[in-house]
TORGU-946736 format. One record per residue (C-alpha): residue in three letters; chain; residue number from 1; x, z, y. Coordinates in pm, whole numbers, padded with zeros to 5 digits. Layout:
{'ALA'; 'A'; NUM; {X; Z; Y}}
...
! end
This chain:
{'MET'; 'A'; 1; {-01886; -01422; -01529}}
{'THR'; 'A'; 2; {-01905; -01316; -01165}}
{'ILE'; 'A'; 3; {-01713; -00997; -01083}}
{'ARG'; 'A'; 4; {-01843; -00783; -00798}}
{'VAL'; 'A'; 5; {-01538; -00636; -00626}}
{'GLY'; 'A'; 6; {-01555; -00389; -00337}}
{'VAL'; 'A'; 7; {-01270; -00375; -00086}}
{'THR'; 'A'; 8; {-01250; -00067; 00133}}
{'GLY'; 'A'; 9; {-01099; -00029; 00477}}
{'VAL'; 'A'; 10; {-01177; -00386; 00586}}
{'GLY'; 'A'; 11; {-01145; -00285; 00950}}
{'GLY'; 'A'; 12; {-00769; -00269; 00898}}
{'GLY'; 'A'; 13; {-00500; -00520; 00812}}
{'VAL'; 'A'; 14; {-00459; -00407; 00450}}
{'GLY'; 'A'; 15; {-00827; -00446; 00361}}
{'GLN'; 'A'; 16; {-00848; -00785; 00530}}
{'SER'; 'A'; 17; {-00531; -00898; 00352}}
{'ILE'; 'A'; 18; {-00680; -00797; 00015}}
{'ILE'; 'A'; 19; {-00989; -01006; 00090}}
{'LYS'; 'A'; 20; {-00774; -01309; 00176}}
{'ALA'; 'A'; 21; {-00579; -01268; -00150}}
{'LEU'; 'A'; 22; {-00902; -01246; -00351}}
{'GLN'; 'A'; 23; {-01022; -01565; -00184}}
{'MET'; 'A'; 24; {-00709; -01739; -00318}}
{'SER'; 'A'; 25; {-00790; -01628; -00673}}
{'SER'; 'A'; 26; {-00933; -01862; -00936}}
{'LEU'; 'A'; 27; {-01163; -01582; -01055}}
{'ASP'; 'A'; 28; {-01537; -01600; -00988}}
{'LEU'; 'A'; 29; {-01579; -01313; -00742}}
{'ASP'; 'A'; 30; {-01844; -01163; -00519}}
{'ILE'; 'A'; 31; {-01646; -00975; -00253}}
{'ILE'; 'A'; 32; {-01816; -00675; -00091}}
{'GLY'; 'A'; 33; {-01652; -00549; 00227}}
{'ILE'; 'A'; 34; {-01667; -00170; 00276}}
{'ASP'; 'A'; 35; {-01586; 00032; 00587}}
{'ILE'; 'A'; 36; {-01697; 00342; 00776}}
{'LYS'; 'A'; 37; {-01827; 00150; 01079}}
{'SER'; 'A'; 38; {-02041; -00161; 01107}}
{'ASP'; 'A'; 39; {-01846; -00313; 01396}}
{'GLN'; 'A'; 40; {-01532; -00412; 01207}}
{'ALA'; 'A'; 41; {-01356; -00748; 01215}}
{'GLY'; 'A'; 42; {-01323; -00759; 00837}}
{'PHE'; 'A'; 43; {-01701; -00779; 00802}}
{'TYR'; 'A'; 44; {-01694; -01122; 00965}}
{'LEU'; 'A'; 45; {-01441; -01288; 00738}}
{'ASP'; 'A'; 46; {-01574; -01596; 00564}}
{'GLY'; 'A'; 47; {-01684; -01566; 00204}}
{'LEU'; 'A'; 48; {-01805; -01208; 00184}}
{'LYS'; 'A'; 49; {-02108; -01163; -00040}}
{'LYS'; 'A'; 50; {-02212; -00841; 00126}}
{'THR'; 'A'; 51; {-02097; -00574; 00372}}
{'LEU'; 'A'; 52; {-02144; -00203; 00326}}
{'VAL'; 'A'; 53; {-02102; 00096; 00560}}
{'LEU'; 'A'; 54; {-02020; 00420; 00375}}
{'SER'; 'A'; 55; {-01892; 00764; 00473}}
{'ASN'; 'A'; 56; {-01534; 00829; 00579}}
{'LEU'; 'A'; 57; {-01323; 00953; 00287}}
{'LYS'; 'A'; 58; {-01040; 01087; 00505}}
{'GLY'; 'A'; 59; {-00951; 01438; 00390}}
{'LYS'; 'A'; 60; {-01215; 01432; 00116}}
{'ALA'; 'A'; 61; {-01133; 01545; -00237}}
{'TYR'; 'A'; 62; {-01447; 01375; -00370}}
{'PRO'; 'A'; 63; {-01666; 01093; -00235}}
{'PRO'; 'A'; 64; {-01990; 01198; -00055}}
{'ASP'; 'A'; 65; {-02342; 01126; -00178}}
{'ASP'; 'A'; 66; {-02381; 00781; -00021}}
{'TRP'; 'A'; 67; {-02083; 00659; -00223}}
{'LEU'; 'A'; 68; {-02220; 00819; -00539}}
{'SER'; 'A'; 69; {-02568; 00671; -00502}}
{'TYR'; 'A'; 70; {-02423; 00324; -00456}}
{'ILE'; 'A'; 71; {-02186; 00349; -00752}}
{'TYR'; 'A'; 72; {-02446; 00509; -00978}}
{'GLY'; 'A'; 73; {-02671; 00216; -00889}}
{'HIS'; 'A'; 74; {-02429; -00010; -01080}}
{'ASP'; 'A'; 75; {-02374; -00240; -00781}}
{'LEU'; 'A'; 76; {-01996; -00287; -00825}}
{'ASP'; 'A'; 77; {-01770; -00386; -01113}}
{'CYS'; 'A'; 78; {-01453; -00263; -00942}}
{'ILE'; 'A'; 79; {-01313; -00125; -00616}}
{'ILE'; 'A'; 80; {-00977; -00196; -00453}}
{'PRO'; 'A'; 81; {-00885; 00060; -00183}}
{'GLY'; 'A'; 82; {-00763; -00097; 00141}}
{'SER'; 'A'; 83; {-00710; 00227; 00331}}
{'ASP'; 'A'; 84; {-00471; 00516; 00273}}
{'TYR'; 'A'; 85; {-00755; 00754; 00357}}
{'ASP'; 'A'; 86; {-00957; 00638; 00054}}
{'LEU'; 'A'; 87; {-00689; 00684; -00210}}
{'GLN'; 'A'; 88; {-00718; 01056; -00289}}
{'ALA'; 'A'; 89; {-01096; 01073; -00320}}
{'LEU'; 'A'; 90; {-01124; 00749; -00515}}
{'SER'; 'A'; 91; {-00844; 00844; -00753}}
{'ALA'; 'A'; 92; {-01034; 01167; -00828}}
{'VAL'; 'A'; 93; {-01338; 00972; -00957}}
{'ARG'; 'A'; 94; {-01152; 00687; -01125}}
{'ASP'; 'A'; 95; {-01235; 00790; -01481}}
{'GLU'; 'A'; 96; {-01589; 00907; -01398}}
{'TRP'; 'A'; 97; {-01684; 00583; -01228}}
{'GLY'; 'A'; 98; {-01497; 00377; -01486}}
{'ALA'; 'A'; 99; {-01727; 00520; -01753}}
{'LEU'; 'A'; 100; {-02020; 00389; -01547}}
{'GLY'; 'A'; 101; {-01874; 00040; -01541}}
{'CYS'; 'A'; 102; {-01704; 00046; -01202}}
{'LYS'; 'A'; 103; {-01326; 00032; -01233}}
{'VAL'; 'A'; 104; {-01150; 00205; -00944}}
{'LEU'; 'A'; 105; {-00821; 00020; -00918}}
{'VAL'; 'A'; 106; {-00599; 00303; -00805}}
{'SER'; 'A'; 107; {-00312; 00509; -00946}}
{'ASP'; 'A'; 108; {-00334; 00864; -01079}}
{'SER'; 'A'; 109; {-00431; 01125; -00819}}
{'ASP'; 'A'; 110; {-00106; 01318; -00867}}
{'LEU'; 'A'; 111; {00098; 01005; -00789}}
{'VAL'; 'A'; 112; {-00111; 00942; -00478}}
{'ALA'; 'A'; 113; {-00036; 01298; -00365}}
{'ARG'; 'A'; 114; {00336; 01266; -00443}}
{'CYS'; 'A'; 115; {00367; 00945; -00243}}
{'ASN'; 'A'; 116; {00181; 01102; 00050}}
{'ASP'; 'A'; 117; {00439; 01384; 00052}}
{'LYS'; 'A'; 118; {00740; 01203; 00200}}
{'LEU'; 'A'; 119; {00977; 01495; 00142}}
{'LEU'; 'A'; 120; {00875; 01515; -00224}}
{'THR'; 'A'; 121; {00906; 01136; -00262}}
{'ALA'; 'A'; 122; {01268; 01147; -00145}}
{'LYS'; 'A'; 123; {01340; 01435; -00384}}
{'ILE'; 'A'; 124; {01190; 01250; -00683}}
{'LEU'; 'A'; 125; {01395; 00942; -00599}}
{'SER'; 'A'; 126; {01716; 01146; -00577}}
{'ASP'; 'A'; 127; {01639; 01347; -00891}}
{'ASN'; 'A'; 128; {01606; 01021; -01084}}
{'GLY'; 'A'; 129; {01932; 00873; -00959}}
{'ILE'; 'A'; 130; {01762; 00643; -00708}}
{'ALA'; 'A'; 131; {01900; 00609; -00356}}
{'ALA'; 'A'; 132; {01693; 00790; -00092}}
{'PRO'; 'A'; 133; {01733; 00879; 00276}}
{'THR'; 'A'; 134; {01928; 01200; 00322}}
{'ARG'; 'A'; 135; {01830; 01497; 00539}}
{'PRO'; 'A'; 136; {02088; 01543; 00817}}
{'GLU'; 'A'; 137; {02225; 01894; 00843}}
{'TYR'; 'A'; 138; {02203; 02056; 01184}}
{'SER'; 'A'; 139; {02534; 02183; 01324}}
{'THR'; 'A'; 140; {02520; 02449; 01593}}
{'GLY'; 'A'; 141; {02836; 02305; 01738}}
{'GLY'; 'A'; 142; {02757; 01938; 01749}}
{'GLY'; 'A'; 143; {02387; 01913; 01664}}
{'TYR'; 'A'; 144; {02242; 01624; 01471}}
{'LYS'; 'A'; 145; {02412; 01290; 01433}}
{'PHE'; 'A'; 146; {02190; 01034; 01605}}
{'PRO'; 'A'; 147; {01996; 00815; 01563}}
{'LEU'; 'A'; 148; {01769; 00979; 01308}}
{'ILE'; 'A'; 149; {01409; 00969; 01192}}
{'VAL'; 'A'; 150; {01147; 01242; 01239}}
{'LYS'; 'A'; 151; {00839; 01202; 01021}}
{'PRO'; 'A'; 152; {00543; 01404; 00890}}
{'ILE'; 'A'; 153; {00596; 01561; 00548}}
{'ILE'; 'A'; 154; {00243; 01454; 00453}}
{'GLY'; 'A'; 155; {00158; 01107; 00569}}
{'SER'; 'A'; 156; {00079; 00751; 00481}}
{'GLY'; 'A'; 157; {00207; 00419; 00602}}
{'SER'; 'A'; 158; {00434; 00474; 00901}}
{'ARG'; 'A'; 159; {00197; 00697; 01097}}
{'GLY'; 'A'; 160; {00376; 00955; 01309}}
{'VAL'; 'A'; 161; {00724; 00826; 01222}}
{'ILE'; 'A'; 162; {00959; 00810; 01521}}
{'LYS'; 'A'; 163; {01318; 00707; 01572}}
{'VAL'; 'A'; 164; {01514; 00962; 01779}}
{'ASN'; 'A'; 165; {01827; 00847; 01961}}
{'SER'; 'A'; 166; {01941; 01170; 02129}}
{'GLN'; 'A'; 167; {01887; 01545; 02141}}
{'GLU'; 'A'; 168; {01679; 01498; 02455}}
{'GLU'; 'A'; 169; {01434; 01280; 02260}}
{'MET'; 'A'; 170; {01389; 01531; 01978}}
{'PRO'; 'A'; 171; {01024; 01638; 01946}}
{'LYS'; 'A'; 172; {00927; 02000; 01898}}
{'MET'; 'A'; 173; {00972; 02058; 01526}}
{'THR'; 'A'; 174; {00700; 02221; 01317}}
{'ASP'; 'A'; 175; {00661; 02298; 00949}}
{'LYS'; 'A'; 176; {00471; 01970; 00918}}
{'LEU'; 'A'; 177; {00769; 01757; 01026}}
{'PHE'; 'A'; 178; {01112; 01692; 00880}}
{'VAL'; 'A'; 179; {01428; 01506; 00975}}
{'GLN'; 'A'; 180; {01569; 01214; 00778}}
{'GLU'; 'A'; 181; {01867; 00985; 00829}}
{'TYR'; 'A'; 182; {01809; 00657; 01010}}
{'LEU'; 'A'; 183; {01874; 00367; 00774}}
{'ASP'; 'A'; 184; {02051; 00076; 00939}}
{'GLY'; 'A'; 185; {02009; -00271; 00792}}
{'PRO'; 'A'; 186; {01752; -00546; 00730}}
{'GLU'; 'A'; 187; {01407; -00420; 00628}}
{'TYR'; 'A'; 188; {01210; -00539; 00326}}
{'THR'; 'A'; 189; {00854; -00485; 00216}}
{'CYS'; 'A'; 190; {00845; -00499; -00164}}
{'SER'; 'A'; 191; {00622; -00443; -00462}}
{'VAL'; 'A'; 192; {00653; -00356; -00828}}
{'PHE'; 'A'; 193; {00352; -00416; -01053}}
{'VAL'; 'A'; 194; {00295; -00208; -01368}}
{'ASP'; 'A'; 195; {00028; -00309; -01619}}
{'ARG'; 'A'; 196; {-00216; -00089; -01812}}
{'PHE'; 'A'; 197; {00040; -00043; -02091}}
{'GLY'; 'A'; 198; {00303; 00093; -01848}}
{'GLU'; 'A'; 199; {00512; -00225; -01853}}
{'VAL'; 'A'; 200; {00670; -00368; -01537}}
{'ILE'; 'A'; 201; {00522; -00717; -01495}}
{'GLY'; 'A'; 202; {00697; -00834; -01182}}
{'THR'; 'A'; 203; {00847; -00754; -00844}}
{'PHE'; 'A'; 204; {00823; -00910; -00500}}
{'GLN'; 'A'; 205; {01062; -00895; -00205}}
{'PHE'; 'A'; 206; {00995; -01000; 00153}}
{'GLU'; 'A'; 207; {01253; -00957; 00428}}
{'ARG'; 'A'; 208; {01052; -00888; 00739}}
{'LYS'; 'A'; 209; {01047; -00842; 01113}}
{'LEU'; 'A'; 210; {00814; -00588; 01266}}
{'GLN'; 'A'; 211; {00602; -00595; 01579}}
{'ASN'; 'A'; 212; {00400; -00287; 01678}}
{'GLY'; 'A'; 213; {00470; -00136; 01336}}
{'THR'; 'A'; 214; {00342; -00426; 01128}}
{'THR'; 'A'; 215; {00498; -00734; 00969}}
{'TYR'; 'A'; 216; {00468; -01041; 01189}}
{'LYS'; 'A'; 217; {00715; -01278; 01021}}
{'GLY'; 'A'; 218; {00957; -01289; 00730}}
{'MET'; 'A'; 219; {01098; -01472; 00432}}
{'VAL'; 'A'; 220; {01051; -01440; 00057}}
{'ALA'; 'A'; 221; {01374; -01311; -00095}}
{'PHE'; 'A'; 222; {01530; -01225; -00426}}
{'ASP'; 'A'; 223; {01818; -00981; -00443}}
{'ARG'; 'A'; 224; {01925; -00869; -00791}}
{'LYS'; 'A'; 225; {02004; -00515; -00672}}
{'ILE'; 'A'; 226; {01663; -00481; -00508}}
{'HIS'; 'A'; 227; {01493; -00615; -00822}}
{'LYS'; 'A'; 228; {01670; -00362; -01045}}
{'LEU'; 'A'; 229; {01580; -00086; -00798}}
{'LEU'; 'A'; 230; {01212; -00185; -00797}}
{'VAL'; 'A'; 231; {01199; -00196; -01177}}
{'LYS'; 'A'; 232; {01350; 00154; -01195}}
{'ILE'; 'A'; 233; {01102; 00282; -00936}}
{'GLY'; 'A'; 234; {00817; 00132; -01139}}
{'LYS'; 'A'; 235; {00936; 00300; -01457}}
{'THR'; 'A'; 236; {00992; 00630; -01278}}
{'PHE'; 'A'; 237; {00666; 00659; -01083}}
{'LYS'; 'A'; 238; {00444; 00470; -01332}}
{'PRO'; 'A'; 239; {00173; 00340; -01095}}
{'ARG'; 'A'; 240; {-00143; 00177; -01227}}
{'GLY'; 'A'; 241; {-00093; -00166; -01078}}
{'MET'; 'A'; 242; {00114; -00215; -00766}}
{'LEU'; 'A'; 243; {00342; 00029; -00590}}
{'ASN'; 'A'; 244; {00429; -00081; -00238}}
{'VAL'; 'A'; 245; {00793; -00006; -00150}}
{'GLN'; 'A'; 246; {00951; -00023; 00197}}
{'LEU'; 'A'; 247; {01331; -00027; 00203}}
{'ARG'; 'A'; 248; {01638; -00119; 00404}}
{'VAL'; 'A'; 249; {01955; -00278; 00271}}
{'THR'; 'A'; 250; {02234; -00052; 00396}}
{'GLU'; 'A'; 251; {02610; -00036; 00345}}
{'ARG'; 'A'; 252; {02547; 00165; 00028}}
{'GLY'; 'A'; 253; {02286; -00080; -00100}}
{'PRO'; 'A'; 254; {01904; -00091; -00089}}
{'VAL'; 'A'; 255; {01748; 00244; 00004}}
{'PRO'; 'A'; 256; {01368; 00294; -00020}}
{'PHE'; 'A'; 257; {01214; 00509; 00251}}
{'GLU'; 'A'; 258; {00839; 00467; 00195}}
{'LEU'; 'A'; 259; {00626; 00437; -00120}}
{'ASN'; 'A'; 260; {00250; 00374; -00115}}
{'CYS'; 'A'; 261; {00001; 00352; -00405}}
{'ARG'; 'A'; 262; {-00195; 00069; -00249}}
{'CYS'; 'A'; 263; {-00178; -00294; -00149}}
{'SER'; 'A'; 264; {00022; -00394; 00158}}
{'GLY'; 'A'; 265; {-00072; -00561; 00483}}
{'THR'; 'A'; 266; {00133; -00851; 00345}}
{'THR'; 'A'; 267; {-00084; -00882; 00032}}
{'ALA'; 'A'; 268; {-00220; -01222; 00139}}
{'ILE'; 'A'; 269; {00133; -01346; 00212}}
{'ARG'; 'A'; 270; {00246; -01234; -00133}}
{'ALA'; 'A'; 271; {-00055; -01403; -00292}}
{'HIS'; 'A'; 272; {00020; -01732; -00117}}
{'PHE'; 'A'; 273; {00368; -01733; -00272}}
{'GLY'; 'A'; 274; {00236; -01664; -00622}}
{'TYR'; 'A'; 275; {00225; -01284; -00641}}
{'ASN'; 'A'; 276; {-00147; -01203; -00616}}
{'GLU'; 'A'; 277; {-00175; -00828; -00672}}
{'PRO'; 'A'; 278; {-00557; -00798; -00635}}
{'GLU'; 'A'; 279; {-00606; -01077; -00888}}
{'MET'; 'A'; 280; {-00355; -00917; -01127}}
{'LEU'; 'A'; 281; {-00537; -00584; -01094}}
{'ILE'; 'A'; 282; {-00870; -00740; -01189}}
{'ARG'; 'A'; 283; {-00733; -00955; -01471}}
{'ASN'; 'A'; 284; {-00541; -00667; -01631}}
{'TYR'; 'A'; 285; {-00738; -00351; -01554}}
{'VAL'; 'A'; 286; {-01094; -00493; -01545}}
{'LEU'; 'A'; 287; {-01091; -00796; -01778}}
{'GLY'; 'A'; 288; {-00821; -00664; -02011}}
{'GLU'; 'A'; 289; {-00610; -00979; -01990}}
{'ASP'; 'A'; 290; {-00239; -00969; -02060}}
{'LEU'; 'A'; 291; {-00025; -01071; -01763}}
{'LYS'; 'A'; 292; {00275; -01296; -01738}}
{'THR'; 'A'; 293; {00551; -01246; -01484}}
{'PRO'; 'A'; 294; {00436; -01426; -01167}}
{'GLU'; 'A'; 295; {00627; -01737; -01064}}
{'ILE'; 'A'; 296; {00713; -01673; -00701}}
{'LYS'; 'A'; 297; {00765; -01961; -00460}}
{'GLN'; 'A'; 298; {01018; -01943; -00180}}
{'GLY'; 'A'; 299; {00929; -01975; 00187}}
{'LYS'; 'A'; 300; {00861; -01816; 00524}}
{'ALA'; 'A'; 301; {00544; -01663; 00662}}
{'PHE'; 'A'; 302; {00422; -01591; 01013}}
{'ARG'; 'A'; 303; {00129; -01370; 01104}}
{'TYR'; 'A'; 304; {-00112; -01460; 01378}}
{'TRP'; 'A'; 305; {-00426; -01296; 01506}}
{'ASN'; 'A'; 306; {-00751; -01484; 01559}}
{'GLU'; 'A'; 307; {-01070; -01388; 01738}}
{'THR'; 'A'; 308; {-01392; -01300; 01561}}
{'TYR'; 'A'; 309; {-01721; -01372; 01737}}
{'ARG'; 'A'; 310; {-02068; -01236; 01691}}
{'GLU'; 'A'; 311; {-02346; -01365; 01910}}
{'VAL'; 'A'; 312; {-02626; -01127; 02001}}
{'ALA'; 'A'; 313; {-02969; -01271; 02058}}
! end
C-alpha cells in the first residue's frame, strides 16, 4: 500500500527535514511537497513524487478554496505541517478532512493556540508544577536585572525573541511583548511523542549549538531529569503526536522555554538516530499501528547546507 503524504512548508528547514525523515522510513510513500511559492529549495529534493503550490495559510482560520479543491479531490492520504503558519488552519479542518480520508497530522486547535501564546504556555507549565521561565519584576530604583529575554506574547519558533543585556538595549515595550528571565545553561531541543490513545511513547533529547537561530551541531543525550520533565509535559499538554520542546539546563534543573506542536528542524537528525516522528505519525495515526518505544542510538550530528541547481533552457 502506497501512502500519499503531503509535507507543507518545504521552503523552510522544518519541511525539508520532514521529507528527509520520510525518506529514511521503511514505509511505501509518495511524498508531495507543498509550499506557497514555486521557487523553493525543498521542491528540488530527490525522491518527491509531486510538488504543489497552494495559498498561504498565515493568519487564516480556515484553508482557502485551492486547498479545499485539492483535498476534496482525494489526492492525499495525510498531511504533515512543516510550517508554523499552517498549524492553526489545518488543525481547524483536521476532523473534516479526516472524514474524507485525508488525515491531518496535527494537534488540537486549542493546543496550537496555547503553544503560540508564550505567556500562556509559561503559566500552564507553572500551574502544573513544571519549571518555567519567570517574569522579572521591574524596580523603579534598580530596574530590571540583566540579561533578560524580550519576546512576543503570540509567536512561533524563536521569531522576534531577543536577548537584552542592558537598559540601553531595551526595546520599546508594547502590549504584544513581554519580559522573561534569561536562562543560563546548555540548550537542548527535545521531543515527547504521544500516541492516539494519549500514551507517551518516547522522548528524545539533543544538546545543541545554534548558528543564526538554528541547530548546526549537537549530540544525542539522555538525562533522567529531562526525560521525566518531557513525560510530564506530554501528559499535561496531550499533543497528538510530537510536541517539540526547547529547554535549558539551569542551576535549578531543566527549564522549558518554548513548546511547538510540530516537527523540528532537527527531525531528520532524530530520525537518523532511531526517533522518526513522521514515520511514527503515519504508522499510529494513519495506519492504526501500535507503537513501541523507539530505540535511540547515540552519536553526534552536524548540519551543512548544499546548493540546489535548476537549469533553464
